[in-house]
N, C-alpha and C positions, 0 to 999 in steps of 0.2 A: 980892233974896236969898231972900225967902220962897218965891218960885216955884221956885227950885232945890230947896229942902227938900221942898216938896210933890211935885215930880216925882220926886225920889229915893225918897221914901216909896212912891209909886205903883209905880215900877219894881221896887223891892225886894219889894213885895207880889206883883206879877205873877210875878217870878222864883221866889219861895217857893211860890206856888200851882202853878206849872208843874212845879217840881221834885217836889212831893208827888204830883201827878197822874202824872208819869212813873214814879216809884217804884211807885205802885199798879198801873199797867198792866204794868210789868215783872214785878212779883210775880205778877200774874194770868196772864201768859203763861208764866212758869216752872211754875206749878201745872198749867196745861193741858197743857204739854209733858210733865210728869212723869206725868200721868194717861194721856196717849196712849202713852207709852213702856211703862207698866205694862200697858196693854191689849194692846199688841203682844207683850209678853213672855208674856202669858197666852194668846195665840193669837186674840184678837178683832181685828176690823178697827178701826183708829183712829177714835175718835169714837163708839163704841158706848155707852159709859157716861159719857163725859166731857161729855155734854150739848151736843154740837155738832150743831146741826140746821139744815137749810136751811128758811128760812121762806118760805112761798108767799103770794102775794096771792090774793084771791078769784078763782076760776075759772081759775087757772093751775097746777093741781096737776101734770099730767104734762108740760106744754109747757116748763117751766123747767128740767127735769133735763138735765144735761149728758150726752150719749150716752156719752162715755168713762167717766164715773162709773157709769152704769148697767151698762156692760159689765164694769167692774172689780168691781162689787158682785155681779153674777151669776157672774163667774169665781171670786170668793172663796167664794161659797156652794158652787159645784161642788167646789172644792178641799177645803173643809171636809167636804162629804159624802163625797168619796173617802177622805179621811184617816180619817173616822169608820168607814167600811165596812172599810177595811184594819185598823184597830184592833180592830174586832169580830171579824174573821176570825182575827186573831192570838190573841185571847182564846179563841175557840172551839177553835182548835188546841191551845192550852195546856190547856184543860179536858179535851179528848179524851185527851191524853197523860197527864194526872193520873189520869183515870178508868181508863185502860188499865193504868197502873202499880199502882193499888190493886187492880184485878181480879187481876193477876198475883200480887200479894203474898197476897191472900186465898186464891187457888187453891193457892199454894205451901204455906200453912199447913194447908189441908184435906188435901193430898196427904201431908204428914208425919204427920198424925193417922191416916190410913188405913193407912199403911205400918207404923206401930207396932203 
């Protein structure tokens, strides 16, 4: 009878510890997923700030990279650069129109003064 009580205590202890561990890992995964979603909403590739890094062994720096990941990373950099260039061009166009409008307004004011 004592053996049954001892085994039941051990099994309940194992179940409690595994439940606590599962909750902790689930919470950690939810936090990481929320960070990745926030990064993607801000326009960054996932894992930029959520501290997800590929760890390399000594002497295996470039050999362990997956070629598809490298291609995706280069493609995303190109897309970001194109997006940034397009944004800058739009800003320059907006500045040019604003400056042209201000010039027209100031010329119109000077013309009225000369006419009077």
